[in-house]
N, C-alpha and C positions, 0 to 999 in steps of 0.2 A: 118582113117585119119580125123582130125578135122580142121575146118576152123579157120584161125587166126583172132582174133578180130581186127577190124579197129582201127587205132591209130589216135585220133583227138587231135590236140593242138590248143587251143583258146587263142589269145592275147587280153586280156581285160576282165574284170569281170562285166561290166555294163549289162543293160537289154538284149542286143543282145548276149553278151557272156554267161551269166549264163542261159538264156533260151535255147540257143543252146546246152549248156552242159547237161541240163536236157533231152532234146530230144535225144542227142547222147547216153547218159547213158541208157535211156529207150530202145534204139535199140542195147544195149549190146556192145557198143564201149568202148575202153580204152581211157578215156578222161582226159586231163590235161588242166587246166586253169592257165595262167600266168597273174597275176594282180599286179599292183603296189600300189593298195589301196584296201580297203575292197570290198567284193562282193556287187553288186548294183552300184558300180562306182559313177561317178559324179552325176548321176540322183538321187540316193538314199541318198548319203552322203551330197551333197552340193546343188542340184538343185531342182528336182521335189518334193521330200518328205519335205526337209526343207522349201522351199519357200511356198509350200501349207500349211504347218503347221503354218508358219508366218501369212499367210492370214487368217487362222482359228482364230488365236489370235486377229487379227484386226477386224474380224467379231464379235467377242465377245464384242468389244467396241460398235459396231453398235447396238447390241441387248440391251446393257445397256442404250444407248442413246434413244432407242425407247420404252423401257419398260414402261415409264410413260404414253405413249399414250394408252397402254393396261390396265391401272389401276394398274400396278405393280410397287412398289417403296419401297425403304428401309427407315426405320425411325431410330432415335437415332444415335448411334455411326457410323452406316454404311451408313449414308446419305450424307457423304462428297463427294468431287469431285473424279471422277474415275481417277486413275493414271496408267501409264504403267511402270512396272519394267522391262526395256528392257534387262538387263543382264539375268534375269530369263527367259524371253521369248526366248532369244538366246540360253541359255543352254538347255531349253526344246526342241527347234527346232532341234539342233544338236544331242541331245540325242535320239530323235525319229529316226533320220536318222541312227545313229549307231546301234540302236536296230533293225531296219529293216534289216540292213546289216547282223547282227548276225543271224537273222531268215533265211535269204537267204542262208547264209553259212551252217547252219544246214541242210537245205533242200538239197542243192547241194552236199555238202561233206559228211555230216553225214548220210543222207538217200539214196542219189543216188550214193554215192561212188566215186565221182569225186575227182581227185587230185588237190589241190590248191597249186600253187607255187607263193610265194610272191617275185616279182621282175619285171624286165622290159624285155620283150621278143622281139626277132628279128629273121627274117629268116637268117640263116647262111650258108645254102647250099641246095642241092637238097633234098627235103623232110626232111629238118632238121631245127630245131629251137633251139636257144640258149637263156637261161635266165640269165641275170645278177642279182644275188640274193641280196635281201636286207641285208642278214646276211654276205655278202661277197662272192666272188668267183662266179662261173658260173656253169650251168648245161645244157647239150645238150640233145635234145629229137628228136627221129625219128618220122615222122608224115606221115600218108597216106594222110591226109587232114589238112590244116591250115585254121582257120577262124580268120580274122583280125577284131577285134571289139574294137578298142582303143578309140572310142568316139570322143569328141570335147572339145575345151577349149574356154574361153571367148576371143573374138577378142579385141586386144589392138591396138589402133591407134597411129601413131608416136608422136602425140603431148601431150599424157598423159601417166603417169607412175603410176599405182596403188601402193599405199603404205599401204593399210589396215587401215589407220587412218582417212584421210579426202578424199582421192581420191580412189574410191572403184570400184570393180567389184562385181557381185552378190555373189560370194563365201565369200567375206570379210564382208558382212553386219552383220552377226550374232554375231561377236565378238566385236561389238561396246560397249563401257562402258556405254553409255547412248543414249537416242533418239537424233538424229540430230535436231538442232534448225530450220535449213532451208536446206532441201535436194534438190539439183538440179539433176534431172534425165535426162540424155541425151540418147535419143532413145525411141520412142513411139510404138515399136512393143509389142509383147506379154509380154516379160520379163519386159520391162520398165513400161508398164501399170500395171502389177501385183504389182511390188514393189511400184510404185507411189500410187496405191490404198491402199496398206497396211499402208504406213507411214502417209498418210493423215488421215486415220482412227485412227491412234495412236495419232493424234494431232500435228504432225510435219507440218510446213509450207513446201509445195512442189511446185516446179516449174518443169513442164514437157516440155522438149525441143523436138518438133516434126518437122521433116524435110518436112512434107507434110501438105496439107490443113486439113486433118483429121488424128487423131491418129489411130492406128491399120490399117495401109495402105493396108494390104493384106486381110482384113476382109470385110464383107458386109458393105457398107457405112451406111445403116440405123442402123446397130448394133453399128458402131463407133460413130454415132451421139448420140445414147442413152447413151453410156458410157461417152462421152465428157460432156453431160449435167449433168450426175450424179457427175462426178469429179468436175466440176465447182460449182455445188450446194454445195458440201462439202468443198469448199474453195480452191481448187487447181488452180494454174495459169498454163495455157497451152500457150506456145509460138509456134505458127504455122508457117510453112515455115521458120524455123530457123535451122541453122546448126552450130555445135560447130567447132571452128577452133583452139582453144588453151585452155590450162588449167594451172593455176598458183596456187601453194599452198603457201599461205602467213603465214603459221604456225597456226594462229588462225581462218583463213577462207580461202576459195578458190574462185578464180575468173575464170569464164568460158567465153572466148571470142567467139563471133559469127562471121560468115563470113561477116555480114553487118557492122562490126566495133563496134557494141555495146557489152556489157558484162553483165553477171549476177554474183552477189556475193552471196554465200551461206556458211553455216558452213561446208557442205560436198557435194561432187558430186559423183553420181553413174552412171557409163557408162554401158549401155546395148545396145551395137552396134553390136550384133550378135555373132555367134559361128563359129570357124574354125575347120575343121577336124584335128585330131592328126594322121598324116600319115608319118611324117618324121622319120628318123633313125630307120626304121623297117626292113631294109635289103631287101625291096621288089624289088629293082633294080636287085638283084641277080637272081630273077625269071622272070625278064622282065616286071614287073608291075610298071608302073609310074603313080603317082597321077596326076590329071588334074590341070589346072591353079588355081583352087580354093582350091587345096589340097585334094579334094575328090578322092576316089578310084572308078574307073568305074567298074560296074558289069552288068551282064545280068539279066534277069527276075527272076532267082533263086539264085542270089547272087554270081555267079562265076566270077572271074576276067579273064584277058587274059591268066592267067596260070591255067591250068585245075585242079591243086590240091590246089589252094589258093582261098578261098572265102572271102567276106567282108560283113559286116552288121552293121547297126546302123548309128550313126552320122558321122563316118569316110567315109561313102559313100557320104554324103553331099547332100542328097535329101530332105526328110522330117524329120527334127530332132525332133522326138517325141519318148518317151520311149516305147509307145505302138507299134509304127512302128518298132523300133529297135528290140524289142522282137520277132515280127512276122518275120522280116527279118532273124534273127538268127535261128528260127525254120525252116523256109523254106530252108535255106542253108544246114542245117544238114539233113533234110529229103531228099533233092536231093543228097547230097554227099553220103549218106548211102543207096541209091537205092530205096527210097520210091516214090510213086506217089505224085506229088506236083503240085499245081496250083499257078502261080505267083500272087503276090499281085495286087489287083485292086486298083490303086492309087486314083481313083475318089471315092472310097467307104470308104476311111479313115476318121474317125471322129476325131476332135480335139477340145480342149477347152482352152479358156483363163480364168484364175481363178480370174477375178476381181469380184466386187459385184455391179451389177449382172454379172454373168458369160456370156461368149459368146461361143457358141458351133456351129460348122458347120460340114456338111458332104456332099459329092457329089459335083455336079457342081453348080456354081452360074448361075443366069439367063444369064449373059453376056457370060460366058464360053459356055453354051449350045447353045446360038444363034450363037456364033462364029463357032461352029461345025455344024451349019445348023440344029440343033434340034429344032423343034417347041415346045415352052414351055409356060406354063401359071403358074401364081403364086398366092397364097393366103397368106395374112398376117392377123394375129389375135393378137391384143394387150392383155396383161395380166391385164389391168386395169378393165376388166369386169369379171375376173376369181374370184370366191368366195374364193378359197383357198389363192390366192395371196392377196386378201383384208384382210384376217384374219392375215396374217403374215406381212402385210405392204410391200409386195414385188411386187408392181404393175408396176415397171419400166420394160420394155421389151416386147417381142413379140415372136410369132412363125411364121415362114415363110416357106412354102412348095412349091417346084418347081416340076411340073409334065409335062410329055410329052403330047402334044395335040394328041388326038386320042386314043392312048393306055392307057393313064392315069398312066403310069409307073412313080413312084417317082424317080426323078433323083438328088434331092438335098434338103437341108433344112438348116435353121438357127434358133437357139433358143437363146434368150437373157433373162435370168432369174436367180434367185438366185441358182437354181438347174439345170442349163442348161446341165451340164456334165452328169446328169442322164436322163434328158428329151430328149436328142438327140438320145438316144439309139434306140427307135422304128423307127426313121427316118433312122438310120444307118442300121438296119436290113432290112428295106424296100429297101434302095439303094443297099445293098449287094446282096439281093435275088430278085431284080427286081420286087418288089411288086407294086401293083397299089394303087391309092388313095382310090379306093373302098374297097380294102382289109384292108387298114389302118383304114378307117372310120368305117367299120363294126366290128372292134374290140371293145368290151365293155370295157370302162375305168371306173375307180373308181370315185365316186362323194362324196364329193368335192375333186378335186385334180388338181394340175398344169397340170398333164398328160392329163386331159380332153381337154385342149386347143389344143393339138397336133391332136387328133382325130377330133375335131371340125373344125380345119383348113383343114383337109383332106376332110371333108364333104362339105366344101365351094368349093372345087375344083371338086367335082364329076361331076357336070353339066358343068362346064367351060371347062374341058378337052375334052368333046365330042362336044363342040361348041353350046350346048343348054343352054344358060344363064338363070339362075333363079333369077337374080338380087341380089344374095348373095354378100356381100361386098368382 
């Protein structure tokens, strides 16, 4: 007698969905993914991959602007002004997303043998899912376990209606026929800051509308101050403590009204006011699963909903909306559903990055969060202006900040603001995840000259402080 293969049906093909499919296939399950767009989902096709590719193009402008400082410049016909061919930039950006989606599909379907159904799936009965197919008609699947990984979509407030021409969401930026003359960005979180940074680098006049005293309100305040300073040095206008209340498209320009009665006129407006989970019309009520007031699906530590055979992962859960987190949530859900030993995600060990220039990367607890939990903490900050590698590249804006527990010296968090912060934060992420001490981090030999050297140097600064024996280190 042979054991029947577990039947897994996954709704959504983003990072949570396709990573879950790979894990389930490795565990010899019969896996079907129902997706209404290419594998990789919004993250690969419209969000993470395209937006970061746009930022890379913007950074190329930065290198051109600084090259003369390093004694490198063009002569003759190539010495004219640098221009941005935005349609070409946009085509390249979207092409990279499509190419990455094709690579994922080859890995998931071609190599792992997962079945991909193009359509919109919903729970239609007990252990049953129905897909409304793109080609017409529908198909029903029996499932031992269902994973809901339908992601999120841009939040649209009642007073604005995106048209893809002058009133935009992030997905609509790449199809613009030319650079905006004056882009008003409403929302100063990670997405707003990234797009504002990219367009000001391209030479667009940018006004960033921030509802708080500082942009990046959920980040380290010192980091936000550095980014604000860089933005304003590059010519960006930041409106602090300002909230949009209306948006009027006049055909050749847009007008954004603020709650204080003033207004801003620009050629285009980009709204980056958050993401909302895609949790409606999924038939979850048939299984007794109801989204919360924010649209997120409540799950336990391993991704299981209130229904034992339905799991959820990624943005639809509504917790930390990062592709890396979604992927891990999807893996954990499948490991648990298919009987593997699993450890719930340690949320305080999740690293994240905002891809401005410089980047802002964080991991673990902030000093304030640690103190609120009663954890005695000490901090070391080391600016990059003294780092030789940073001087070579002209990337001296930023710092490394490390938080450690007094007494044990365990690393509990850190912040990196640097051109390569997304890479530099990794040793701190490893330290937080594995509960390493500042001594262990400091005694790791780092390359010289390197930006990485400042991470270990900051750890050395903490070695005496955490034991209460000050050496006078800064």
